C-alpha positions in Angstrom: -2.1 29.8 -206.9 -0.7 29.8 -203.3 0.5 33.8 -202.4 2.9 34.4 -199.5 1.0 36.3 -197.4 -2.2 33.0 -197.5 -0.6 30.8 -195.9 -1.3 31.4 -192.5 -4.8 33.7 -192.7 -6.8 32.9 -189.0 -9.6 33.7 -190.6 -11.6 35.3 -193.7 -14.4 37.2 -194.4 -16.1 36.7 -197.4 -16.2 39.6 -200.1 -20.0 40.0 -201.9 -21.0 42.1 -205.1 -18.0 41.2 -207.0 -18.2 38.7 -210.0 -14.5 37.2 -208.3 -15.6 33.9 -206.1 -12.4 33.8 -203.9 -12.7 37.7 -202.8 -11.8 38.2 -198.8 -10.3 40.0 -196.3 -7.8 37.2 -194.6 -7.4 38.2 -190.5 -4.0 36.6 -189.2 -3.9 36.2 -185.5 -1.0 39.2 -185.1 -3.7 40.8 -186.0 -2.9 42.0 -189.4 -5.3 42.2 -192.8 -5.1 41.6 -196.2 -6.7 42.0 -199.3 -8.0 39.1 -201.2 -8.8 39.5 -205.1 -8.7 37.8 -208.3 -6.2 39.8 -210.0 -5.7 40.8 -214.2 -2.2 40.3 -214.9 0.3 40.1 -218.0 2.2 37.2 -218.1 5.4 37.1 -220.2 3.9 35.8 -223.2 1.8 38.7 -222.9 -1.4 37.3 -222.0 -4.2 37.9 -219.7 -4.0 35.9 -217.1 -6.5 35.9 -213.4 -3.6 35.5 -210.8 -5.6 35.1 -206.9 -3.4 37.7 -205.5 -2.9 38.5 -202.0 -2.1 42.7 -201.2 0.8 43.8 -199.3 1.4 45.8 -197.1 -1.3 44.9 -194.6 -4.4 47.5 -194.7 -3.5 48.9 -191.2 -2.7 50.8 -189.7 -3.3 53.2 -193.6 -6.8 51.6 -192.9 -9.9 51.6 -190.3 -10.9 48.6 -190.3 -14.7 47.8 -188.8 -16.0 44.4 -187.7 -19.9 44.2 -186.6 -21.2 40.6 -186.6 -17.4 39.2 -187.0 -18.5 38.7 -190.7 -20.2 41.9 -191.9 -16.7 44.7 -192.1 -16.6 48.1 -193.5 -13.0 49.1 -194.5 -12.1 53.1 -195.3 -10.6 54.5 -197.4 -10.4 53.4 -200.7 -8.2 50.1 -201.8 -6.7 50.0 -205.1 -4.9 47.3 -206.6 -1.3 48.8 -208.0 -1.3 45.3 -210.4 -4.9 45.6 -211.8 -6.1 48.7 -210.9 -9.0 47.8 -209.5 -10.4 50.1 -206.7 -13.4 50.5 -204.2 -14.5 50.2 -201.1 -15.5 47.6 -198.7 -19.5 48.3 -196.9 -20.3 46.0 -194.3 -18.3 42.9 -196.8 -19.3 44.2 -200.3 -17.2 45.6 -202.8 -18.6 49.0 -204.3 -16.7 50.1 -207.0 -15.4 53.5 -207.4 
């Protein structure tokens, strides 16, 4: 499933340390950064379904985004998905659940 915000990103940095091989930070040409992850949500028939989601609004300016060597990204403060409740930190492109 392609999400509206995923259509035009310039670069993706994979997030390690999750059981989600699609987890990444998406960097857009206008400087916006968003978090993509596999989100567990309920569908209309009350079944659990994993959906690939890109969280909006963008992370900055509420978050500090530090990039080292173009692939090691640290974001503070923590990230939270309002749909599935995923909550944690990204430190040098690794997820640390809180």
